[in-house]
C-alpha angles and dihedrals in degrees: 000000000000088000090055093048091049091051089048091051091050092050092046092049092050090049089051094051092050090049093050092046091054095044097050093176136155129307107266094223100280090114099235139065114276117265104224097197124095113223100232091183089078088080099055093079092063091045093054090049095249109135094193098263096124132079120004096001089262090081100272136324095278099050115101116198110217110218116204117215126156143268121315112278095028131107097245089056090055094046094054091051098048096041095047089052091047093051091049093050091050091055094245090136138267115327125171125188118234123198113230137157084260120214116070093354090067087054093047092049090050091048091051092050096250096111128038098188134018147164110248130170118244096252095053091040092060092041091055097046094048097034089231099142134073087250097067120063090189135009118281093225094170092065111114132179129233108178147323107258096189140320116261118222120220107241121183111197116193134169117280095261127140089217088068115070104131136023092259087062086072090074109137093004133119111257132174112235101171130260124304111289093010126133091243089053092055092046092049090055093047093045098048089044089056089054091054091255135125116222090212098048110024101044134026100251120214112202096209135125131242100278095046090043090052094050093047095048089052089052093047094244094123134029098224149317140214134231138170114230146120121299120273095038114195096224092050090046091055095051095045094047090054090049092236096106143042135182122244127196143210131265118245088249089055093047091051092050089056098040107042130079136062097284098035110136096175119090131193114270138171130216100219118240110263094030088119137024111281095010102133096167140043111269115218114220139133136260139193138194127277106220128201102219133184138186110259095222101041097046113063124222088247094052093046090050091051092050094047092047091050093050092053099033104040093037095136093056095046093048088055089061093058121015092208095067113118104179124185127149099214092046088054094055090045092053105036114098102178128068121285120241107254092241090053091045089054090056094048087051093053093054089050099248094115 
């Protein structure tokens, strides 16, 4: 099964590189051009039985921890860059940001040993750990949570056309649903299903990331796309200011379908009136947590503790790195649905929350 997972990771990585090459796109705020190679050496530590407890708390001076983010132009890509640099500056070890399609691909690459740490939305995090989605042939039981960095708000940007008022008005239209294996792709499937629609049959799905979706919406090649991010979100702001785009919401019935049930990870959310140009009213939607996840074997207890402590005790400095962070220890524990890393758990116990 490990050979199968490794092969899957290679195929996913190849697809990711091709996609990123085709998209081009803008830098997502990380400050450097994306490195499209995954550092597979990050998995050798676990294979040799070293859990990263020796040397410089990151597992030895020659160990590089690959940090999975998302596609260029997206929030996850930016987060992986700024936190990698922050961890390096703090002396936690050597971290390098890796562009991916985000979402379940980050979980797959961690499971295959190609990533040690990643940003994963709460829905894909739970699906990976339990093996409850089509992307995971078996549960990723070594996945552990550190903290919730913020809750991403589902924002559906469509062209500023009176004929599009609700999601069901997108029937037969071209709509960006994220690259294969991405978080946005998984969200799109869940959201359209909640609306009684099939992404393969009822719309014309475009498997493209945020940057390409934005460019194609500008050019009139697609009718809209969705993304989970902080409000306001720069890409949405740009389109609404130009008058070419607007945000649509969900009905109460659709929200209920996404937020109820034992394993529901979405929760009701509102995009406040005035968040974007021309938005006169609140827009009802959903949100879900963005979780910092690690592999239990390749991130030591000491390193997990250091990361957790820094997140909650150097919060102001970390929030300066990315305006969308919304960090709160109790909110993290309320939202996380997979086991905590023992090092993180130790910190939560020390501050009296466990």
